[in-house]
C-alpha positions in Angstrom: 2.2 -122.0 80.7 2.3 -118.3 80.3 -0.1 -116.2 81.9 -1.7 -113.1 80.4 -1.4 -110.3 82.4 -4.8 -109.2 83.5 -5.0 -112.7 85.0 -2.7 -112.1 87.5 -4.7 -109.6 89.2 -7.2 -110.0 92.2 -8.9 -108.1 95.1 -7.0 -105.1 96.8 -5.6 -106.4 100.0 -7.4 -104.8 103.4 -3.6 -103.0 103.5 -2.8 -101.8 100.5 -6.8 -100.3 99.9 -7.1 -96.7 99.1 -9.6 -93.9 98.0 -10.4 -94.9 94.8 -12.8 -91.8 93.8 -10.1 -89.2 95.2 -7.9 -91.4 92.2 -10.4 -91.1 89.5 -10.8 -87.5 90.4 -7.0 -87.2 90.6 -6.8 -89.6 86.8 -9.3 -87.3 85.1 -7.4 -84.0 85.7 -4.1 -85.4 85.2 -3.9 -88.2 83.0 -3.9 -87.2 78.8 -6.6 -89.4 77.2 -8.1 -90.7 80.3 -12.0 -91.1 79.4 -13.7 -87.8 80.8 -16.9 -89.4 80.5 -16.1 -92.6 82.7 -18.7 -93.6 85.2 -16.2 -94.9 87.4 -13.3 -96.9 88.1 -12.4 -100.4 88.8 -9.4 -101.2 91.2 -7.9 -104.8 91.3 -4.3 -105.9 92.7 -1.9 -107.8 90.8 -0.5 -110.3 93.1 2.7 -110.9 91.1 5.8 -109.3 92.5 7.0 -108.5 96.0 8.0 -104.8 95.9 6.0 -101.9 95.3 2.1 -102.7 95.1 0.9 -102.8 92.0 -3.1 -102.0 90.7 -4.7 -102.2 87.5 -7.4 -99.1 86.9 -10.1 -99.9 84.8 -12.3 -96.7 83.9 -15.7 -98.1 82.7 -16.9 -95.9 79.7 -20.2 -94.2 80.2 -21.8 -94.9 77.0 -23.2 -98.2 76.3 -20.7 -100.6 74.5 -18.0 -98.3 75.2 -14.9 -100.3 75.9 -13.0 -99.3 79.5 -9.6 -98.0 79.1 -7.0 -100.0 81.6 -4.0 -98.4 83.2 -1.6 -99.3 85.7 -0.9 -97.8 89.1 2.4 -98.3 91.0 2.7 -97.0 94.7 4.9 -97.2 97.6 4.3 -99.9 100.1 2.4 -98.0 103.3 3.8 -97.8 106.7 7.5 -97.5 107.9 10.3 -98.4 105.2 13.5 -98.7 104.9 15.5 -95.8 103.8 16.1 -95.5 100.0 13.9 -98.2 99.2 10.5 -98.1 96.9 11.2 -95.0 95.1 8.3 -94.8 92.6 9.8 -91.4 91.3 13.0 -93.0 90.5 11.0 -95.7 88.2 8.8 -93.1 86.5 12.1 -91.1 85.7 13.8 -94.1 84.0 10.8 -95.4 82.4 10.1 -91.9 81.1 13.5 -91.7 79.2 13.6 -95.1 78.3 10.4 -94.4 76.3 10.9 -91.2 75.1 14.2 -91.9 73.7 15.5 -95.4 73.1 13.7 -98.6 71.4 13.9 -100.5 74.9 10.5 -102.1 75.1 8.9 -100.3 78.4 5.6 -99.3 79.1 4.3 -95.8 78.8 4.1 -93.3 81.9 1.8 -90.7 82.2 2.0 -89.3 85.6 3.8 -89.2 88.4 2.1 -87.9 91.8 3.7 -87.2 95.0 1.0 -85.3 96.4 0.0 -87.8 99.4 -3.4 -86.5 99.9 -4.5 -88.3 96.9 -4.1 -92.0 97.7 -2.0 -91.6 101.2 1.6 -92.7 99.2 3.5 -91.7 96.2 2.7 -93.2 92.8 2.4 -93.0 89.1 0.7 -94.3 86.4 1.4 -96.2 83.3 -0.3 -98.2 80.2 -1.1 -101.3 81.0 0.4 -104.0 78.7 -1.5 -107.5 77.8 0.8 -110.0 76.8 2.3 -113.0 77.9 4.4 -113.3 81.5 6.0 -116.4 82.3 6.4 -117.1 86.0 8.2 -120.3 85.8 11.5 -120.2 84.1 11.2 -123.9 83.2 8.2 -122.4 80.6 6.3 -125.6 81.2 3.9 -126.5 78.2 5.8 -124.3 75.9 7.0 -126.2 72.9 10.9 -126.4 73.0 11.4 -124.1 70.3 9.3 -121.5 71.6 11.2 -122.0 74.7 14.9 -121.2 72.7 13.2 -117.9 71.5 11.9 -116.9 74.4 15.5 -117.0 76.5 17.1 -115.5 73.2 14.4 -112.2 73.2 15.5 -112.2 77.3 19.1 -112.1 76.7 18.5 -109.6 73.7 16.3 -107.6 75.7 18.5 -107.0 78.7 21.2 -106.4 76.2 19.1 -103.7 74.7 19.0 -101.9 77.7 22.7 -102.1 78.3 23.5 -100.6 74.8 21.8 -97.4 75.7 24.0 -94.4 76.6 22.4 -92.8 79.9 23.9 -89.4 79.4 22.4 -89.1 75.8 19.2 -89.9 77.1 19.1 -87.6 80.5 19.9 -90.0 82.9 23.5 -89.2 83.1 22.9 -88.4 87.2 20.8 -91.3 87.7 23.5 -93.4 90.1 27.1 -93.4 90.3 29.0 -95.7 88.0 32.0 -96.6 89.9 32.3 -99.0 92.7 28.7 -100.3 92.4 29.5 -103.4 93.5 31.2 -102.3 96.7 28.6 -99.9 97.4 25.5 -102.6 97.0 27.0 -104.9 99.1 27.3 -102.4 101.9 23.7 -101.2 101.2 22.3 -104.8 101.1 24.1 -105.9 104.1 22.6 -102.7 106.3 19.2 -103.6 104.8 19.6 -107.2 105.8 20.7 -106.0 109.5 18.0 -103.7 109.6 15.4 -106.5 108.7 16.5 -108.9 111.1 17.3 -109.2 115.0 16.7 -107.3 118.4 12.9 -108.3 118.2 12.8 -108.8 114.5 13.3 -112.4 112.3 16.4 -114.5 113.4 19.6 -113.1 111.9 21.7 -115.9 109.7 25.5 -115.5 110.6 26.3 -117.1 107.5 25.0 -113.9 105.7 27.5 -111.5 107.4 30.4 -113.8 106.4 29.0 -113.9 103.1 29.1 -110.1 103.1 32.5 -110.1 104.2 33.5 -112.4 101.3 31.9 -110.2 98.9 33.7 -107.1 99.9 37.1 -109.1 99.3 36.4 -110.4 96.0 34.9 -107.1 94.3 36.4 -107.2 90.5 38.6 -104.7 89.5 36.2 -103.5 86.9 33.7 -102.3 89.1 35.7 -99.5 90.7 36.4 -98.0 87.4 33.0 -98.4 86.2 34.1 -100.2 82.8 31.0 -102.5 83.2 28.9 -99.7 84.1 25.3 -98.1 82.7 22.0 -98.7 83.3 21.2 -101.3 85.7 17.5 -102.6 86.1 18.3 -104.5 89.3 15.5 -107.1 89.0 15.8 -108.3 85.3 14.3 -111.9 85.1 12.0 -114.1 83.2 9.0 -113.0 85.0 9.5 -109.2 85.1 9.2 -109.3 81.2 6.0 -109.2 79.1 5.7 -111.0 75.9 4.0 -110.1 73.1 0.4 -112.1 73.1 1.6 -114.3 70.5 5.0 -113.6 69.2 8.1 -114.1 71.3 9.4 -111.1 71.9 9.5 -108.6 75.0 7.2 -105.8 74.7 7.7 -104.6 78.5 10.1 -104.9 81.1 8.6 -104.3 84.7 9.5 -103.5 88.4 12.2 -100.9 88.0 12.3 -100.2 92.0 16.0 -101.3 91.9 17.3 -99.4 88.7 20.1 -97.1 89.2 23.6 -96.8 86.7 26.5 -99.1 88.1 28.0 -102.4 87.0 25.7 -104.1 84.7 27.0 -107.7 85.0 25.1 -108.1 87.8 22.0 -107.5 86.0 23.1 -110.8 83.8 24.1 -112.7 86.5 20.9 -112.2 88.3 18.9 -113.0 84.9 20.9 -116.5 85.5 19.5 -117.1 88.7 16.9 -119.9 87.2 19.9 -121.9 86.2 21.6 -122.0 90.1 18.5 -122.4 92.3 14.8 -123.1 92.1 13.2 -121.5 95.0 9.5 -123.3 94.3 11.0 -126.8 94.2 13.2 -128.6 97.5 16.2 -129.1 97.3 16.4 -125.8 95.5 18.4 -126.7 92.5 18.2 -124.8 90.2 18.0 -126.1 85.8 21.8 -127.2 85.7 21.6 -129.4 88.6 18.3 -130.4 88.4 17.7 -131.0 84.5 17.4 -128.1 81.5 14.1 -128.5 79.5 14.3 -129.2 75.8 14.8 -125.9 74.1 16.2 -123.8 77.3 19.9 -122.9 76.2 22.6 -123.8 78.5 23.6 -121.2 81.0 27.0 -120.6 78.8 24.9 -120.4 75.7 22.7 -117.4 77.2 25.8 -115.7 78.0 27.0 -116.0 74.8 24.0 -114.8 72.6 23.8 -111.8 75.6 27.7 -111.0 75.0 26.8 -111.0 71.5 24.1 -108.3 71.4 25.8 -106.3 74.3 28.9 -106.3 72.7 30.4 -107.4 76.4 33.9 -109.7 77.0 33.0 -112.9 78.0 32.6 -113.3 82.4 34.1 -116.2 83.1 37.1 -114.4 85.5 34.4 -112.9 88.0 31.1 -115.3 87.5 31.5 -116.5 91.0 31.6 -113.2 92.6 28.1 -112.1 90.4 26.6 -115.1 90.9 27.2 -114.9 95.0 26.5 -111.4 94.8 22.9 -111.8 93.2 22.1 -114.6 95.7 23.2 -112.1 98.2 21.1 -109.4 97.1 18.1 -111.8 96.8 18.5 -112.9 100.5 18.5 -109.6 101.7 15.7 -108.5 99.8 13.4 -111.8 100.8 14.4 -110.9 104.6 13.3 -107.2 104.2 10.1 -109.0 102.5 9.6 -111.3 105.4 10.1 -108.8 108.1 7.3 -106.4 106.1 5.0 -109.6 106.3 5.5 -109.9 110.1 4.1 -106.0 110.4 1.7 -106.5 107.9 2.4 -104.4 104.8 4.2 -106.7 102.3 2.5 -106.7 98.6 2.9 -110.4 98.4 0.2 -111.8 100.6 0.7 -115.0 101.8 3.5 -115.5 99.5 5.4 -113.4 101.6 5.1 -115.9 104.7 7.9 -118.1 103.2 10.6 -115.8 102.5 12.1 -115.7 105.6 12.8 -119.3 104.6 13.7 -118.7 101.1 16.3 -115.8 102.3 18.2 -118.8 104.3 17.9 -120.9 101.1 19.9 -117.9 99.4 22.6 -117.5 101.4 23.2 -121.5 101.6 23.2 -121.5 98.0 25.8 -118.9 97.5 28.0 -120.5 100.1 27.2 -124.1 98.2 28.5 -122.0 94.7 31.4 -120.2 96.2 32.8 -123.8 97.2 32.2 -125.5 93.6 34.8 -125.0 90.8 34.2 -122.9 87.6 31.1 -122.9 86.6 31.9 -121.6 83.1 34.1 -122.0 80.4 37.5 -119.9 80.1 36.1 -118.9 76.3 32.5 -118.6 75.2 31.0 -121.5 73.5 30.2 -121.4 69.8 26.8 -120.0 69.2 24.4 -123.0 67.2 26.4 -125.8 68.6 24.9 -127.9 71.0 22.4 -125.0 71.8 20.1 -127.1 74.7 21.1 -130.0 77.0 20.2 -131.6 79.9 22.5 -131.4 83.2 24.2 -134.5 82.6 25.6 -133.1 79.2 26.8 -130.1 80.7 30.0 -130.3 81.2 31.0 -132.3 78.3 29.4 -130.3 75.5 30.7 -126.8 77.9 34.4 -128.7 77.0 33.7 -129.7 73.7 32.7 -125.8 73.1 35.9 -124.7 74.2 37.8 -126.7 72.6 36.1 -125.9 69.6 36.8 -121.9 70.0 40.4 -122.5 71.0 41.1 -124.3 67.9 39.4 -122.1 65.5 40.2 -118.9 67.0 44.1 -119.1 67.7 44.5 -115.2 68.6 40.8 -114.8 70.3 41.8 -113.2 73.9 40.2 -115.1 77.0 38.1 -113.3 79.3 41.1 -111.8 81.4 42.3 -110.1 78.7 39.0 -109.1 77.0 38.0 -107.3 80.6 41.8 -105.3 81.0 41.3 -104.5 77.1 37.6 -102.9 78.0 39.4 -101.4 81.0 41.9 -99.8 78.9 39.3 -98.3 76.3 37.6 -96.7 78.9 40.5 -95.2 80.3 41.8 -94.0 77.0 38.6 -92.4 76.4 37.5 -91.0 79.5 41.3 -89.7 80.6 44.0 -90.1 77.7 42.3 -88.7 74.5 40.8 -85.4 76.7 44.5 -84.6 78.1 46.2 -84.9 74.7 46.0 -81.2 74.0 47.1 -80.2 77.3 50.2 -82.4 77.0 50.9 -81.2 73.8 50.7 -77.6 74.8 52.8 -78.0 77.6 55.3 -80.2 75.7 55.5 -76.6 73.2 55.7 -74.2 76.1 59.0 -73.0 77.4 58.2 -75.6 80.3 58.0 -78.5 78.1 60.6 -80.4 79.7 58.6 -80.3 83.3 56.1 -83.1 83.7 52.3 -82.2 83.9 50.7 -83.0 86.9 47.9 -84.9 85.3 50.0 -87.6 84.2 51.1 -88.2 87.8 47.7 -88.5 88.5 46.9 -90.7 85.9 49.3 -92.9 86.5 47.9 -93.9 90.4 44.8 -94.1 88.8 46.1 -96.8 86.5 47.5 -98.7 89.5 44.0 -98.8 90.7 42.4 -100.0 87.9 45.3 -103.0 87.6 46.3 -101.4 84.4 49.9 -101.4 85.5 53.4 -103.2 84.3 51.4 -105.2 82.1 54.0 -105.6 79.4 56.0 -107.9 81.8 56.5 -111.6 80.7 55.7 -114.3 82.7 59.3 -116.1 83.0 60.4 -112.6 83.5 58.3 -111.6 86.4 59.3 -115.4 87.3 62.5 -114.7 87.7 62.4 -111.7 89.5 60.0 -112.9 92.0 62.6 -116.1 93.0 65.5 -113.5 93.0 63.5 -110.5 95.3 61.3 -113.0 97.4 63.3 -116.3 97.2 61.4 -119.6 97.7 58.3 -118.3 99.0 55.3 -118.6 97.1 53.5 -115.0 96.1 50.8 -114.4 93.4 51.6 -112.3 90.8 48.9 -109.5 92.0 49.8 -109.9 95.3 53.2 -108.1 95.0 52.9 -104.8 95.7 49.7 -104.0 93.6 50.7 -105.8 90.6 54.4 -104.6 90.6 55.3 -107.9 88.4 52.5 -107.5 85.9 49.3 -108.8 85.3 50.9 -112.4 84.4 50.4 -112.2 80.8 52.0 -113.6 77.6 53.7 -111.7 75.1 50.6 -112.7 73.1 47.9 -111.5 75.6 49.9 -108.3 76.2 50.0 -107.7 72.3 45.9 -106.7 72.4 46.6 -104.4 75.1 50.0 -103.0 74.0 48.1 -102.1 70.6 45.4 -99.9 72.2 48.0 -98.0 73.9 49.7 -97.3 70.8 46.7 -95.1 69.7 48.5 -92.1 71.8 51.7 -91.4 72.0 51.2 -90.3 75.7 49.4 -93.2 76.9 52.1 -95.9 77.3 54.1 -93.8 79.8 51.1 -93.6 81.7 50.5 -97.4 82.3 54.4 -97.7 83.1 54.2 -99.4 79.5 56.7 -97.3 77.7 59.7 -97.2 75.9 62.6 -97.1 76.7 61.9 -98.2 80.1 60.2 -101.8 79.3 63.4 -102.6 77.0 65.6 -101.5 80.2 63.6 -103.1 82.7 63.7 -105.9 80.6 67.0 -106.2 80.7 67.2 -106.1 84.5 64.6 -108.7 84.8 66.6 -111.1 82.8 70.1 -110.2 83.5 70.1 -108.2 86.3 71.2 -109.1 89.6 69.4 -109.0 93.0 71.0 -106.3 94.2 70.7 -104.3 90.9 66.9 -105.2 90.9 66.6 -103.6 94.0 68.0 -100.4 93.3 67.3 -99.7 90.0 64.2 -102.0 88.9 62.0 -101.4 91.8 61.9 -97.6 91.2 61.1 -98.2 87.6 58.4 -100.8 88.3 56.9 -98.7 90.7 56.9 -95.9 88.2 59.1 -93.6 90.7 62.1 -93.1 88.2 62.5 -93.2 84.2 65.6 -94.5 82.1 67.6 -94.4 79.1 69.4 -96.4 76.4 72.9 -95.3 75.6 74.1 -97.0 72.8 73.8 -95.3 69.5 76.9 -93.3 68.6 77.2 -90.2 65.9 80.1 -91.0 64.5 79.7 -94.8 63.6 76.9 -96.9 62.0 75.7 -98.0 65.0 72.9 -100.4 63.7 76.2 -102.9 63.6 76.9 -103.0 67.5 80.5 -104.3 66.9 81.5 -100.7 65.4 80.6 -99.0 68.9 83.7 -96.7 70.2 82.5 -96.0 73.5 85.4 -97.2 76.4 84.4 -99.3 79.3 87.6 -99.7 81.1 87.9 -101.7 84.7 90.4 -99.5 86.9 90.4 -101.3 90.6 86.6 -101.8 91.6 85.2 -99.2 89.5 84.2 -98.7 85.5 85.2 -95.6 83.7 83.3 -94.7 80.7 84.6 -92.5 78.0 82.4 -91.6 74.8 79.8 -89.7 73.0 76.1 -91.2 72.7 73.1 -89.9 71.0 69.1 -90.4 70.6 69.5 -91.4 74.4 65.8 -91.9 74.5 64.6 -90.6 77.9 67.6 -89.4 79.1 65.6 -85.4 78.9 62.9 -86.5 81.3 63.5 -85.0 84.8 62.6 -88.2 86.1 65.4 -90.4 84.6 67.4 -91.8 86.9 69.1 -94.8 85.0 71.2 -95.0 81.9 72.0 -98.6 80.5 75.5 -97.8 79.1 76.9 -100.0 76.2 80.6 -99.6 75.2 83.7 -102.1 74.9 85.5 -103.3 77.5 87.8 -105.2 75.4 89.3 -103.9 72.0 91.0 -107.1 70.9 88.4 -109.5 71.7 86.2 -111.4 69.3 83.8 -108.8 67.5 80.9 -110.0 69.5 82.6 -110.2 72.9 83.9 -106.8 73.1 80.6 -105.2 74.5 79.5 -105.0 77.7 76.6 -102.8 79.6 76.6 -101.4 82.6 74.3 -99.4 84.8 74.7 -95.5 85.3 73.1 -93.0 87.4 72.5 -90.1 85.0 74.0 -87.5 87.9 77.4 -89.3 88.0 80.4 -86.7 87.4 81.3 -86.3 83.7 77.8 -86.9 82.1 76.9 -84.2 80.2 73.7 -83.4 78.2 75.0 -81.5 75.1 71.6 -81.0 73.2 67.5 -82.6 73.0 67.4 -83.9 69.3 64.4 -83.6 67.2 62.6 -86.1 64.9 61.0 -84.5 62.1 61.0 -81.1 64.2 59.7 -82.5 67.5 61.6 -82.8 69.9 59.4 -85.2 72.3 59.4 -83.4 75.2 59.6 -84.1 78.1 60.8 -87.7 77.6 63.4 -86.4 74.6 66.2 -87.7 72.5 69.8 -86.4 73.9 72.7 -86.2 72.5 75.6 -86.8 75.7 79.0 -87.1 76.7 80.9 -89.4 78.8 84.1 -88.0 80.3 85.9 -90.6 83.0 82.4 -91.3 84.2 82.9 -93.8 87.1 80.5 -95.9 88.2 80.9 -99.0 90.8 82.2 -102.3 89.0 79.0 -104.6 90.5 76.6 -102.2 88.2 78.0 -104.3 84.8 75.3 -106.6 83.7 75.8 -110.1 83.2 80.0 -109.7 82.5 82.2 -108.1 80.3 82.1 -109.1 77.2 77.7 -109.8 77.7 76.7 -106.8 76.0 75.8 -108.3 72.4 74.5 -111.1 74.3 72.0 -108.8 76.3 71.5 -106.6 73.4 69.9 -109.3 71.2 67.8 -110.6 74.2 66.6 -107.1 74.3 65.6 -107.5 70.9 62.5 -109.8 71.8 59.3 -108.5 73.6 60.5 -104.7 74.5 61.0 -104.5 70.5 57.9 -106.5 69.7 56.0 -103.7 71.6 56.6 -101.2 69.2 55.2 -103.4 66.2 51.7 -103.9 68.4 51.6 -100.0 69.5 52.2 -99.2 65.6 48.7 -101.5 64.7 46.9 -99.1 67.5 48.6 -95.7 65.7 47.2 -97.3 62.5 43.8 -98.0 64.0 43.4 -94.6 64.8 45.0 -93.1 61.9 41.9 -95.2 60.1 39.3 -93.9 62.6 40.1 -89.9 62.3 40.2 -90.6 58.6 37.0 -92.7 58.3 35.3 -89.4 60.6 36.7 -87.1 58.5 35.8 -88.4 55.2 32.0 -88.9 56.2 32.1 -85.1 56.9 33.8 -83.3 54.5 32.9 -82.8 51.0 34.9 -82.5 47.7 33.1 -81.5 44.2 29.5 -81.7 45.7 30.2 -85.1 47.4 31.4 -86.6 50.5 34.8 -87.8 50.7 33.8 -91.1 51.8 31.2 -91.3 48.5 34.5 -91.2 46.1 35.2 -94.3 44.7 39.1 -93.7 44.9 38.8 -93.1 48.5 36.9 -96.6 49.1 39.2 -98.2 46.8 42.4 -96.9 49.2 40.7 -97.3 52.4 39.8 -101.1 51.9 43.2 -101.6 50.9 44.6 -100.1 54.1 42.2 -102.1 56.3 43.6 -105.3 54.4 47.1 -104.0 55.3 46.3 -103.4 58.8 44.5 -107.1 59.4 47.3 -108.5 57.8 50.3 -107.0 59.9 47.9 -107.2 63.1 47.9 -111.1 62.4 51.4 -110.8 61.4 52.3 -109.2 64.8 50.4 -111.7 66.8 51.7 -114.9 65.1 55.3 -113.2 66.1 54.4 -112.5 69.6 52.7 -116.2 69.8 56.5 -117.5 68.6 58.5 -115.3 70.5 56.2 -116.8 73.9 56.6 -120.6 72.5 60.3 -120.7 71.0 61.9 -117.4 72.6 63.9 -115.1 71.2 66.4 -117.2 68.9 64.0 -119.2 67.2 61.1 -116.4 66.5 64.0 -114.0 65.5 62.6 -114.6 61.2 59.1 -113.5 62.3 60.0 -111.1 64.8 62.2 -109.4 62.0 59.2 -109.6 59.4 56.9 -107.7 61.9 59.4 -105.2 62.7 59.7 -104.3 58.7 55.9 -105.0 58.0 54.5 -102.7 60.9 55.9 -99.2 60.3 55.7 -99.5 56.6 51.9 -100.8 57.1 51.7 -97.9 59.6 52.7 -95.4 57.3 50.9 -96.1 54.6 47.8 -95.9 56.4 48.8 -92.8 58.5 49.9 -91.0 55.1 46.3 -91.7 53.7 44.8 -90.3 56.7 47.1 -87.0 56.5 45.9 -86.8 52.6 42.4 -86.8 53.7 42.7 -83.8 56.2 44.7 -82.0 53.8 46.9 -79.1 55.3 45.3 -79.9 58.6 46.8 -83.4 58.1 50.5 -81.9 58.5 49.7 -79.4 61.3 49.5 -79.9 65.1 45.7 -80.1 65.0 45.4 -83.3 64.8 47.7 -86.4 66.2 48.3 -87.5 62.5 52.0 -86.0 61.9 52.9 -86.5 65.4 52.3 -90.5 64.7 53.5 -90.5 61.3 57.1 -89.2 62.2 56.9 -92.1 64.8 56.2 -94.5 63.0 59.0 -93.1 60.4 61.7 -93.2 63.0 61.0 -96.9 64.0 62.2 -97.6 60.7 65.7 -96.6 61.8 65.3 -96.6 65.7 63.9 -100.3 65.9 66.8 -101.4 63.7 67.0 -100.5 59.9 64.6 -102.3 57.5 67.9 -103.7 55.8 69.3 -105.2 59.0 66.0 -107.2 59.4 65.6 -107.8 56.2 68.9 -109.4 56.0 67.6 -111.5 58.9 65.0 -112.8 56.9 66.9 -113.5 54.2 69.6 -115.2 55.8 66.9 -117.7 57.2 65.4 -118.3 54.1 68.6 -119.4 52.4 69.3 -121.4 55.3 65.9 -123.4 54.7 67.1 -124.0 51.0 70.0 -125.9 52.2 68.3 -128.0 54.7 
């Protein structure tokens, strides 16, 4: 059953008494609407809660039959307090901002008093909300359908808070957004130490071990602030006031721990009833003791929150967030118990048991850590078995997982979603704001130099775990075996994601698309062409010595590379035409020939060239070619000029025309062996070339975004462009084509994972035809909507368009890919 708000008050505890007359005078002078004719005020104390003492203030009317006005006063506890605790001024600040600028349900605040002469401590006054408070999360005495509605309202209310943009309501400086969990673990460890030991309540050594475990398992997303926003800090069902009759929240209470930080901590803390029940021994939560009918499974509750808040599924880091919530709760209870021993705890006799409960939470945290996964890899389908008893939990979660996997082939998992959200935030915070500066340097007389911020962003990307994400699992595995032998080394342990994040091509597709939204982004994450293709060649075909000399610096981002295949005098889309010679002379190979469109060769960081030429002009057509690793500073290499793409020279990356005159390199630099160049080239046409298609989806998506923004802000012939029928029709067609192509690219990536390059070559060819043509269509329309601005350098559209058009040749001419598709179709017809 619920308790009415007014039923939770009692007499004021002696330790918390204050001068009611002084308060009365203050309220009459400072609270707008306070009845000036009130004859007296009554003061009673709320017993629920263990933090800042909270009082009901009733101002009795002077006239007969005049109703009393009710307010709530919240103050600091008396006595010596722990540093930074009980900051009622911060509570007032966040309530005032949310109440004035958002629809988040909070009580209205009237005034903040920092004059200690009034009642002895800081306090603030807010409105009294008469409603229902559910003390017991099991909701006894509540009908099952009502229980479901109450938990749904709880999830929606938390999501409504987490959707708020702190900067837009004046709370941008309410706290630091990065490293929230790291700082919180340190803070609550210190608070626990301050509340225990040395003449204080006994200290539990397992609490200190728990703090160390948490410090070692802080999620990567925490350092970046990806999941940051307004944090309530104590969000639970008994800190919510529900409407007297309707199942909706009218007020969130107890904002003492609010700040800016990692909002997933709020989500985990709101799930504590599923994990632990401190009112009933053996303190098992709902999922172990049995979920009352109507209350959703934890996974279902989380799904409702994630859907409402637009958050990724938290499965990967859930163990940390739950353990942290239990750890913080233990520290808070230890502090309450310490205050109780000193006689100033606001919870009265309830505080007597908090020392024991602190140890219960510590034990529960370790029990939870040592359990298996608590959540399915993917969220359950809403509406599918929304309630269950504890005995049915595992079966239903498995069914939900299978259902989603079966119906959502390309739905990314929680790991990819977390990386995706981190990428989106990184792009917004760091890439887009720097685009103009990068472009200005690239068009200046210093354009063949590197902007210092680019190297800074690369280091930041490494710290965020957004480095080398492109590396396929099989390639990373081969490199690990070559470089580290039979040692068992996890991917993320190898020099900070040196060999990627363990993603498949399909998983990387969701991330590569985001990088494609900016021409500058891929290189910041060490995911740019031609480096990815060249690194893939080394990963698949290089020897251990070649990997150590050439691959490691590329993986670390210390050097860059170029791929020298195309030649000016022959149609290089047919590799058998290549004329550059690579002749063996003793312990060396000597290279002679001219190459052009060697992308990356102009970059001052370029160290390695992979050169394709012929070692045997008399062998079978596809056995003449070889690839060799060449240091760009080898004598005999001359860069003739940078080439332009529709007027862009793409500095500082560049596309070079270069000559090789008697360039001598060690014989050990040959890749895979003589006559294997065509084989390597075909292998290189897989993952590395798919990245172009993935990035084109992102380029088109950005074009759509810019186009829509323009259409919603510019008028022609008396109407917004967005109101023109022809525009709407074309916009819809662009969206259809974009989504079709995205699915084709993801299917190609999936087949690449499952079947390999050769068997997936048909759909890879389809993607290589479809992606640039779709992107060109979308970007062309975006340019048209922008008019003259679209073809200028004032937007990124012209550069994106030029890049997309180039890929219809650079990634192999359409005609070659179409020939592949047609051949496969004819072969099928003959079967």
